[in-house]
N, C-alpha and C positions, 0 to 999 in steps of 0.2 A: 582454503578449500580449493586447491588446485589438483586434487585427486578424485577419481571416480571409481567406484566398485570396491569389493572386499576380497573375494578369492581371486578374481581377475581384476587387477587394479591398473588404471592409467593415471599417471601424473604428467601434467603438461607444463611447458614454459614457452615464453616468447611473446613478442609484440608485432603488430602489423608492419611497422617500419624499422624494426630492430634487425639484428644480424640474421636471425633464424627463428623458425618455429620448431619445437621438438618435444620429446617426452620419453618416459620410461614405462614399459609394461612389466608388471610383476605378477607372477602367477600363471604365466603361459605354460601349459603342460609340456613336458619334454617329449621329444621324438616326433614332433609334428613337422611335416615337410613345409618349409618356408618358401613359398612361391613369390619371389620378388617381383616378377612381372605382374602377378595378380594384384599385389599390394600397390604397385605403381598405377595399374589400371583403375583402381578405386580412387586414387588421388587425381587421376586425369578426369574422372567424372565430376570432381569437385572444383578443379582448377579454373581460374579466370580465363577469359579470352577464347572460350571454346565455341561460341556462336555469336551471331549479331545481336542477340537479346540478352547477353551477359556483359559484364564490365569488359572493357578493352585492355585492362591490365594484362600484360604478358608475363607469366611466370611458369617455368617448366615444372616447378614443384617436385623436383626429383628427390626421392627419399634415400637416405643413407642409413643402413643398419649398423650400429656401432658395437653391439655386444649381444650375447645370448643366443647366437646361432653358430653352429659348427658343422661343416660339411653338409650344409643345406638343411639342417634340422635344428629345431629348438632344443636348447639344453636344459630348460627349466630354470635357468638363471635370468635375471632382469634383461629385457631387450631394450637397449637405448637406441634412439633414432633422432635424426635431424633433417630438416628441410630448409635450405637456405633461401632467404629473401634476395631477389636479384633485380626487381623492377619497381622500386619505390620512387614516387614523385613527391617527396615530403614537402616541397615548396608549395604544392597545391593547397596545403592546409595552413599556410602561414597566416592568412587573414582570419583564421578561427582560433588562433592561439589564446586569445583573451576574451572569448565569448562562449556562451552555452548554446549549442545547436539544439533546436526543438526535437524532443523525443529521443535524444541520444543519451549516453551515459556520462556526458561531460560534467554536468552539475553534481550528480550523485557520486561520481568518482572523486571529484574535488572535495566534496563534503566528507567523504570517508577517509581519504588519504592526505588531503591538503596539497596534493601535487597530481598532475595528470600528463600523460603523453598525448598531445593534441594531434599528432600525425596519424591520421587514419583511425583514430580511436584507440590506438595502443593495444592494450590487453583486451579491451571490449570489442575489438574488431572481429568480424566473422572469419577473418583469415586464420584465427586461432583454431578453427574447426579442422584444420589440416591434421592436427594431432589426433583428433577423434577418428578421422577416417583411417589413419594408420592403425590405431587400436582396433577399430571395427574390422579392418581387413584381416588382421591377425586372428581376431575372434571368429570371423567367418571361416578361416582355414580349419579351425577346430570343429565348428558347427557342421561344416560340409562332411567331415568324417562321421559325424553323428546322425547324418540324414536330416539336419535341420536347415531350412532355407529362410532367408529374410528378403522380402521384395517390397520396395516402396515405389510409389508413382505419384505424379501430379494429378489430382482428381478435381481440382477447381482453381481457376484464376479469375478473380473478380466475380462476376455473376455467371461465368461460363463453367458449368459443372457437369461431371459424369454422374450416372446413377450411383447410389451408395453401395449397391451389391457388387463386390469385386469379382464374383463368379461370372459376371456378364462380359468380362474383358479377357483378352489374351495378354497376360502381363509380360510375356516375352517380347512384346512390341514396344515396351516402355522406352527402350534405348534407341528407337528408330527415328526419333525426332528431337529437336532442340529443347522442347518443353518437358520431355520425359512423361508423356501421357500416352497410355495404350490405345486410345481412340484417335485415329488419324484425323477425322473430321473436326473433332473438338480441339485437337492439338493445333490444327491450322488456325482455328478461331482464337485460341489462347495466344498463339504467337503473334497474330495480327494485332491483338489488343495490347500486348506488351510492347511491340514495335511502335505502335501509335503513341503510347504514353511515354516511351523513351524519347521520341521525337519532340514531345511537348515538355520534356524535362521533368516528368512526373513519374510516379511509381504505383504499383498495385500489389495486393497480397493474394492469399489463396489457401488451399488445403492440400496436404500430402496424406495419402492413405498408405498404410503399411500392413503387410500380411506375413505372419510367421507360420510356416508349415513344418510339420514333423516334430514339434515340441512335445516331449513326453509329459504325461500326467505327473503331478506331484511337485512341481516347481513353485516356490513361493511360501509365504508364512500366513497362518490364519488370523493373526492380529496385526502387529506392526511388521512391516516388511512384506506386505502383500505384493504379488507380482505386478498387478496393474498399477499400484502406487509407485513401484520402482520404475516402470516404464514411463509413467506420467512425469515423474521427477526427472528422468533422463531427457525426455522430450522438451520439457519446460526449461531445461538448462541451455537449449540451443538458442542462439541469437535470433531475435524477432518472433519467437514463438509466443502466442497469446492464448492458446487453448489446446486441450487434449480430451479426447473421449474414446472409449473402447467399446466393442460390441455395438449394440444398438445406440448407446450413448443417449444424448438428449432427445433423439427422435423417438425413443422408446417410451417416453413419459405419457404419451396419449393412448398407449395400448393397455389392454386388460392383462392381468396376470395369466389368465388362461391362454392368451395369445403369445405371451412372452416366454413362458416356461419351456425349457428344453427337455423333452421327454427322453429318458434313457432307454437304450436297447442293448441286447447282447447279440452280436452278429459274428458267427464263426468263432465264438469264444472271446471276442473282443468287445469291450464296452464302448458304445458310441451314443450319439444323440441324434434325434430326428432333425433338429434345427440347431442353430448356433447363435441365438440372440445374445448369449452371454459373452461372446467374443473369446471363447477358449479359456476363460478364467472364471472360476466360481469359488466364492469364499476366500479370494486372494490367492488361490492355487490353480495352476494349469490343469485342465481336464483332458488333454490329449487332442482336442479339436484345434482348428486353425485359430490363432490369435490375430485379431485385426483391430486396428485403431486408426484414428484420424488426428492430424496435427494442424492447427491453424496458425498461419504466419501473417503478421501485419505487413502493410506496405513498407518498403525500405524507407527509413527516416530521412535519408539524404535526397533532397530533390534539387534539381538544377534551375531553380528560379528564386527570385529575391524573397526573403522571409524576414519577419520581425523577431527580435530576441532581446536579451540584455547581455552586457559584458560582465566580467568577473567583479566589477565594482557596482553592479546593479543599474548601470545606465542603459536606457533603451537605445537600441541600434538596429540597423538593417544589414543584411549580408547576403551574398550569393555564393553557394558552395561551388567549388571547382573539383577537378579530379575525375576519376573513372569509377563509376558506380553501377551496380545492378539495378535495372528498372523493376525487376521482380526476382526475389531471392529463391523462388521455388525450384527452378531447374537444377541449381547447384546445391540445394538443400536436400534433395532426394537421397544422395549417398550419405549425407550426415545423419539423416533419420535412420537409415539402415544401420549405420555404424553404431549409433547409440543403442538401438534395439539389439543388435548382435552382441555387444558387450554386456548388456543387461541379462540377456538369456543365458549366455555362457557363464556369467558370474553366478547366477542362481543354479545353473546345472551343476557347477563345481561344488557349490555349497551343499546341494542335495546329495552328491556323491560322497562328500566327507561325512555326512550323517549316517550313511550306510556302512561305513568302515568299522 
């Protein structure tokens, strides 16, 4: 399962401390202007070393497109790409070669495959999300032409949280701070908390909110293949994600049906709703309103203090992790959430178009 999507499909390869991360995009519509600077800017939002609250690993993460583009436009053929690893410190993981790190994939990978790459987690590393960001950037280039936008932001770190209603914030301010939070005051508090925990060798989790605007009605399936199920599957495939909710989500369970129902109106010949508690999806199919959802991330599992564990022989031991790690994954996960949402929406859009032919 190294591929994602159907009409628009991403297949990825690579390991954290291998030669490179890369992938192949199949199903990219032909004739799309391929803005390499935009693709690189999306990778820059994800790359390490971009602020004092992220890992200090320095990687340019420069993408090379290998195929599927001619004279600046997509040809409709597979787009192959590669991003070379250039700043690995594999020796930092040598003391973890023969033990299972708490809450990592070490034990489960070893049980599944009988072998694992202990250097940075290998295939289970969050560095693999580079390929998702490239795929998401290409998907965004198509969605932009369709008038569909995807915007994510950090809405909670630890117990510091924004109001749930995204309308209360100017989302264009998301990129103005290191945390990627559209509220400057809350962003400062979040950054201070992350910095404090980084100094203590600890980590913290939080929530990313994502809003999709301009999505037409009719995307998704009424039984299996519901649009919100696809978005949930996409988000839950991201490293460190522990939860997904869309619309009012869990907060809506205390309300009455009379309070939650979204009343339909016809305004200037267009169908709309008075409210959007449904999160833009009803019966598994988009209804033309904003799609919004929240993604919960756990604290990063690698902490820089001594921990108990067992080695591969089952013997109790203690160890201290070395290396360069994020104290909070959220700032760099914002573009990954956007990428997975963009690929999902485009995939379903293309499927819907094929039904109409």
